[in-house]
C-alpha positions in Angstrom: 36.8 -34.4 -34.8 37.0 -37.6 -32.8 39.0 -39.3 -35.5 42.0 -37.1 -34.6 41.9 -38.0 -30.9 43.1 -41.5 -31.1 46.4 -40.9 -29.3 44.9 -38.8 -26.5 42.2 -41.4 -26.0 44.7 -44.2 -25.7 46.5 -42.3 -22.9 43.4 -41.0 -21.2 43.4 -41.1 -17.4 41.3 -43.7 -15.7 38.8 -41.2 -14.2 37.8 -39.9 -17.6 37.6 -43.5 -18.9 34.5 -44.1 -16.8 32.2 -42.3 -19.3 33.0 -44.2 -22.5 33.9 -47.6 -20.9 31.5 -48.0 -17.9 28.5 -45.9 -18.9 28.2 -43.8 -15.7 27.6 -40.0 -15.9 30.8 -37.9 -16.0 31.3 -34.2 -15.7 32.2 -32.3 -18.9 35.5 -30.9 -17.5 36.8 -34.4 -16.9 35.8 -35.5 -20.4 37.4 -32.4 -21.9 40.6 -33.1 -20.0 40.8 -36.7 -21.2 39.7 -36.0 -24.8 41.0 -32.6 -25.8 40.7 -33.3 -29.5 36.9 -33.5 -29.4 35.8 -32.6 -25.9 32.4 -33.4 -24.4 30.7 -31.1 -27.0 32.2 -33.1 -29.8 31.1 -36.4 -28.4 27.6 -35.0 -28.1 27.7 -33.7 -31.7 28.7 -37.2 -32.8 25.9 -38.8 -30.8 28.2 -40.6 -28.4 27.3 -38.8 -25.2 24.0 -37.7 -23.7 23.2 -34.4 -22.0 24.0 -35.9 -18.5 27.5 -36.9 -19.5 26.6 -40.6 -19.9 28.0 -42.7 -22.7 25.4 -43.8 -25.3 27.8 -46.4 -26.7 30.7 -48.5 -25.5 34.1 -47.3 -26.7 36.7 -50.0 -25.9 40.4 -50.5 -26.7 41.4 -53.6 -28.8 44.8 -54.7 -29.9 47.0 -57.4 -31.4 50.7 -57.8 -31.4 51.3 -55.0 -33.8 48.2 -52.8 -33.8 45.8 -51.0 -31.4 42.4 -49.6 -32.1 39.3 -48.1 -30.4 36.1 -50.0 -31.2 32.6 -48.5 -30.9 29.6 -50.8 -30.1 26.4 -50.8 -28.1 26.4 -50.8 -24.3 26.0 -54.2 -22.8 23.1 -55.3 -20.5 25.6 -55.1 -17.5 25.8 -51.3 -18.1 22.2 -50.6 -19.1 20.7 -52.9 -16.5 18.0 -54.2 -18.8 17.3 -56.5 -21.7 19.1 -55.8 -25.0 17.3 -54.3 -27.9 16.7 -56.5 -31.0 19.2 -54.5 -33.1 21.9 -54.6 -30.5 25.4 -54.4 -32.0 27.8 -56.6 -30.0 31.3 -55.4 -29.1 34.5 -57.2 -28.4 33.8 -60.7 -27.0 35.2 -64.2 -26.7 33.8 -65.4 -30.0 35.2 -62.5 -32.0 38.7 -62.7 -30.4 38.7 -66.5 -30.9 37.9 -66.1 -34.6 40.6 -63.5 -35.0 43.2 -65.7 -33.3 42.3 -68.7 -35.6 42.3 -66.7 -38.8 44.9 -67.5 -41.5 46.9 -64.3 -42.1 48.2 -64.7 -45.6 48.7 -61.6 -47.7 45.5 -61.2 -49.8 44.0 -59.0 -52.4 40.3 -59.0 -51.2 38.7 -60.2 -48.0 35.1 -60.4 -46.8 34.0 -59.9 -43.2 30.5 -61.5 -43.4 28.1 -60.4 -40.7 30.7 -57.9 -39.5 28.9 -56.4 -36.5 31.1 -53.7 -35.1 34.1 -54.7 -37.4 36.5 -56.6 -35.2 37.5 -59.0 -38.0 37.7 -56.2 -40.5 40.2 -54.4 -38.3 42.5 -57.4 -38.2 42.1 -58.0 -41.9 43.4 -54.5 -42.6 46.9 -55.5 -41.7 47.3 -58.1 -44.5 44.5 -57.4 -47.1 44.5 -54.7 -49.8 40.7 -54.4 -49.9 38.2 -55.3 -47.1 34.5 -55.7 -47.7 32.3 -55.7 -44.5 28.7 -56.6 -44.6 25.8 -56.9 -42.1 22.1 -57.2 -42.3 21.6 -54.7 -39.5 21.3 -51.0 -40.4 22.6 -50.1 -37.0 25.6 -52.3 -37.4 26.4 -50.8 -40.8 26.4 -47.3 -39.2 28.8 -48.5 -36.5 31.0 -50.3 -39.1 31.3 -47.0 -41.0 32.2 -45.2 -37.8 34.8 -47.7 -36.7 36.4 -47.7 -40.2 36.7 -43.9 -40.0 38.1 -44.1 -36.4 40.8 -46.6 -37.6 41.5 -44.6 -40.8 40.4 -47.5 -42.9 38.4 -47.5 -46.2 36.4 -50.7 -46.0 33.6 -51.2 -48.5 30.6 -51.4 -46.0 27.4 -52.9 -47.4 24.1 -53.9 -45.9 22.4 -57.2 -46.6 21.8 -60.8 -45.6 24.7 -63.3 -45.9 26.1 -63.3 -49.4 23.4 -61.1 -51.0 25.6 -57.9 -50.9 28.4 -59.7 -52.7 26.5 -61.7 -55.3 28.9 -62.8 -58.1 32.0 -61.7 -56.2 35.0 -63.8 -55.1 37.5 -63.3 -52.3 40.9 -64.6 -51.2 39.7 -64.8 -47.6 36.2 -64.9 -46.0 35.8 -64.6 -42.3 32.5 -64.7 -40.3 31.2 -64.7 -36.8 27.7 -65.3 -38.1 24.4 -65.3 -36.2 24.9 -69.0 -35.4 22.9 -69.2 -32.2 20.1 -71.9 -32.5 16.9 -70.0 -31.5 13.4 -71.4 -31.2 11.1 -70.0 -33.8 8.3 -69.2 -31.3 6.2 -66.1 -30.6 7.6 -64.0 -27.9 11.2 -65.2 -28.3 13.6 -62.2 -28.8 15.3 -62.2 -32.2 18.6 -60.5 -31.7 20.2 -59.6 -35.1 23.7 -60.1 -33.8 23.2 -63.8 -32.8 20.0 -65.1 -34.6 19.9 -65.6 -38.3 16.1 -66.2 -38.4 16.5 -69.9 -39.5 15.4 -73.1 -37.9 18.0 -75.0 -36.0 21.6 -74.8 -37.3 20.6 -73.9 -40.9 22.6 -70.7 -40.9 25.9 -72.5 -40.5 24.8 -75.4 -42.8 23.9 -72.9 -45.5 27.3 -71.1 -45.1 29.1 -74.4 -45.7 27.0 -75.0 -48.9 27.2 -71.5 -50.3 30.7 -70.1 -49.4 32.5 -72.0 -52.2 30.9 -69.9 -54.9 32.7 -66.8 -53.4 36.2 -68.2 -53.0 39.0 -67.6 -55.4 41.3 -70.6 -56.2 43.5 -71.0 -53.1 40.9 -68.9 -51.1 40.0 -69.7 -47.5 36.8 -69.3 -45.5 36.8 -69.4 -41.7 33.8 -69.0 -39.4 32.4 -70.1 -36.1 29.3 -72.2 -35.7 26.9 -74.4 -33.7 25.6 -77.7 -35.0 23.0 -80.1 -33.7 23.6 -83.7 -33.0 20.4 -85.6 -33.2 19.3 -89.2 -32.2 22.7 -90.6 -31.5 24.6 -88.7 -34.2 28.3 -87.9 -33.6 30.1 -84.7 -34.6 31.6 -86.7 -37.5 28.2 -87.8 -38.7 26.9 -84.3 -38.9 29.9 -82.9 -40.8 30.2 -85.8 -43.2 26.5 -85.1 -44.1 27.0 -81.4 -44.4 30.2 -81.7 -46.5 28.7 -84.2 -48.9 28.9 -82.6 -52.4 30.8 -79.5 -51.2 33.9 -79.3 -53.5 36.2 -77.7 -50.9 38.9 -78.8 -48.5 37.6 -78.9 -44.9 39.2 -78.7 -41.5 36.6 -78.6 -38.8 37.5 -78.4 -35.1 34.9 -79.1 -32.4 35.9 -77.0 -29.4 32.9 -77.5 -27.1 29.8 -79.7 -26.6 26.7 -78.8 -24.5 23.5 -80.6 -23.7 20.2 -78.8 -24.4 19.9 -77.6 -20.8 23.3 -76.0 -20.8 22.7 -74.4 -24.1 19.3 -73.0 -23.1 20.8 -71.6 -19.8 23.6 -69.9 -21.7 21.5 -68.1 -24.3 18.5 -67.3 -22.1 20.9 -65.4 -19.8 22.7 -63.7 -22.7 20.0 -61.2 -23.6 19.9 -59.8 -20.0 16.8 -61.6 -18.6 17.4 -62.3 -14.9 17.6 -66.0 -14.0 14.3 -67.1 -12.5 12.3 -64.2 -14.1 9.2 -65.1 -16.1 11.1 -64.0 -19.3 14.0 -66.3 -18.5 11.8 -69.3 -17.7 9.7 -68.9 -20.8 12.9 -68.8 -23.0 14.4 -71.7 -21.2 11.3 -73.8 -21.8 11.1 -72.8 -25.4 14.6 -73.9 -26.1 14.1 -77.3 -24.5 10.8 -77.8 -26.4 12.5 -76.8 -29.6 15.4 -79.3 -29.2 13.1 -82.1 -28.1 10.9 -81.6 -31.2 13.9 -82.3 -33.4 15.5 -85.0 -31.3 18.6 -82.9 -30.5 20.7 -84.5 -27.9 23.9 -82.3 -28.0 25.0 -79.1 -29.5 28.6 -78.7 -30.8 30.5 -75.5 -31.2 33.7 -74.9 -33.2 35.7 -73.3 -35.9 35.2 -74.2 -39.6 38.0 -73.7 -42.2 37.2 -74.4 -45.8 39.6 -74.0 -48.7 39.2 -73.9 -52.5 42.3 -75.7 -53.9 44.6 -73.5 -56.0 45.2 -76.4 -58.5 43.4 -79.6 -59.5 44.0 -82.3 -56.8 41.9 -84.6 -54.5 40.1 -82.7 -51.7 40.8 -83.4 -48.0 38.5 -83.5 -45.0 39.7 -83.5 -41.4 37.3 -83.5 -38.5 39.1 -82.9 -35.1 37.4 -83.1 -31.7 39.9 -81.0 -29.8 38.5 -79.4 -26.7 41.6 -78.7 -24.6 43.9 -75.7 -24.4 45.4 -74.5 -27.6 48.0 -71.9 -28.6 47.1 -68.3 -28.1 47.4 -67.6 -31.8 46.1 -70.5 -33.8 46.2 -68.9 -37.3 49.8 -70.1 -38.1 48.8 -73.6 -37.0 45.8 -73.7 -39.2 47.7 -72.3 -42.2 50.5 -74.8 -41.8 47.9 -77.6 -41.4 46.2 -76.6 -44.6 49.5 -76.6 -46.5 50.5 -80.0 -45.1 47.1 -81.6 -45.8 47.1 -80.1 -49.3 50.5 -81.4 -50.0 49.6 -85.0 -48.9 46.4 -84.9 -51.0 48.4 -83.8 -54.0 51.4 -86.2 -53.8 49.8 -89.4 -52.4 50.8 -91.9 -49.8 54.0 -93.2 -51.5 55.5 -89.6 -51.6 54.7 -89.2 -47.8 56.6 -92.5 -47.1 59.5 -91.5 -49.4 60.0 -88.1 -47.8 62.5 -87.2 -45.1 60.9 -86.1 -41.8 62.0 -84.4 -38.6 60.2 -84.2 -35.3 59.1 -80.6 -34.4 60.9 -79.0 -31.5 57.8 -79.0 -29.2 57.2 -82.8 -29.5 57.9 -84.9 -26.4 57.4 -88.5 -25.4 55.9 -89.8 -22.2 56.2 -93.4 -21.1 54.1 -95.2 -18.5 55.5 -98.5 -17.1 54.0 -100.8 -14.5 56.2 -101.5 -11.5 58.6 -104.3 -12.3 57.9 -104.3 -16.1 60.7 -103.9 -18.5 58.6 -102.4 -21.3 56.2 -99.4 -21.1 52.5 -100.2 -21.2 51.6 -96.8 -22.7 53.6 -94.4 -24.8 52.2 -91.0 -25.4 53.5 -88.5 -28.0 52.6 -84.9 -26.9 52.7 -81.6 -28.7 53.6 -78.5 -26.8 52.1 -75.9 -29.2 49.3 -75.8 -31.8 46.4 -78.0 -30.7 48.4 -79.5 -27.8 47.5 -83.0 -29.1 48.4 -86.3 -27.4 48.7 -89.4 -29.6 49.2 -92.9 -28.2 52.0 -94.6 -30.0 52.9 -98.3 -30.5 56.4 -99.6 -30.4 57.0 -99.0 -34.1 55.8 -95.4 -34.1 57.8 -94.6 -31.0 60.9 -96.1 -32.5 60.3 -94.1 -35.7 60.0 -90.8 -33.9 63.2 -91.6 -32.0 65.2 -91.7 -35.2 63.2 -89.0 -37.0 66.0 -86.5 -37.6 65.7 -85.9 -41.3 68.5 -88.3 -42.2 66.3 -91.1 -43.8 62.9 -91.5 -45.4 60.0 -92.7 -43.4 59.8 -95.9 -45.5 63.5 -96.7 -44.9 63.2 -96.0 -41.2 60.0 -98.1 -40.8 61.5 -101.0 -42.7 64.6 -101.0 -40.5 62.5 -100.9 -37.4 60.3 -103.8 -38.6 63.4 -105.9 -38.8 64.4 -105.0 -35.2 61.0 -105.8 -33.7 60.4 -108.8 -36.0 57.3 -107.8 -37.8 56.7 -107.9 -41.6 58.1 -104.7 -43.2 54.8 -104.1 -45.1 52.8 -104.4 -41.9 55.0 -101.8 -40.2 54.9 -99.4 -43.1 51.2 -99.6 -44.0 50.1 -99.9 -40.3 52.0 -96.8 -39.3 51.0 -94.7 -42.4 47.7 -93.4 -41.0 49.3 -92.1 -37.8 52.3 -90.8 -39.8 49.9 -88.7 -41.9 48.1 -87.5 -38.8 51.4 -86.4 -37.3 52.3 -84.5 -40.5 48.9 -82.9 -40.8 49.0 -81.5 -37.2 52.6 -80.3 -37.1 54.3 -83.1 -35.1 56.6 -83.7 -38.1 58.2 -81.3 -40.7 59.4 -82.3 -44.1 63.1 -82.0 -44.8 64.1 -81.1 -48.3 66.9 -83.2 -49.7 
């Protein structure tokens, strides 16, 4: 059986790798040599190989720091040379690896991979979750999920259905989803790919996830998913999310990673299905997207990562909306987890406790000063973070002085009051004026609390 050939497949010579990875025809003896555990006959019996020795699926390696897997999915349009079928099951891609790298990896009892596709997120969940439930609306995706679970030696609960229908009444410690978030015109003739199109108008799929996910989170549970959102008639990213989160009883950390105008968005997704640029099919889809956006007054489309959390104990909720489009750390999960903990702590204890705590600058924090020629004082002071979000924050004299003495030896309040005396400003102005930036530094890992 193919499930016992994992080691030989991982060490297969490059020649034999052409059949499962590139899609070209390959002679049986080459396949037999590379995969002695199942051979060409076994691949055909499993439906993975056609009579000509050509792969019927993509079989691709995937790994993290501690694990390696083989992942089955459908062949891409680059291999088949034509448009994708509506029930196409996407393999390893940029969106799935992004979500995996941003996921909080706390040990958990139960986790849900919602809209699991071929199961990339479920594979990563296996390492730190006792029970994984993987769902998808696509019958073809469910079959591929079951295959990949068996290939990895996992026992996921695989269920078919739309969004939360297969898990009605159930709760989880962690929910992850790379949902069908692509905004698609509801027009006759537009392809409706199950892997990217949820069948809703505009950005309703993501908006509904935000509204409904809380009912499926245990106390302390976290939900993370990717999404697009429309910004209409002068709206900002913050306007959209303040409206969406109104009435949602969860903590929220939303990070906008990219913004496109309607033309850029239409070009991206018209190409995605395999229609050649300039073909009648491409032109029709491109026009449909622009008409659809114009009808709703959409000026820009945002993309990012949403993290929602149900507090483990009664306390005020927090909302943080970050527009961070630059380079970030390769593995953002630890940054997100630490950020959730820091924000939850501040929401629980209040501003006075933040000021009366001892703080130390993180090792990756640096200061950059810009001084005009001949000037004795800098005109701009930037505080930069080497890891995490790679943030840069402009500091005034008081904040820069605070960070210079931020070694855990005194409370923030004591340090700020002393600095106020040195720069001749009222102590309360220095303390209260610096507090918002202090909380931002704490939330995003510039400062760590020192227990005394």
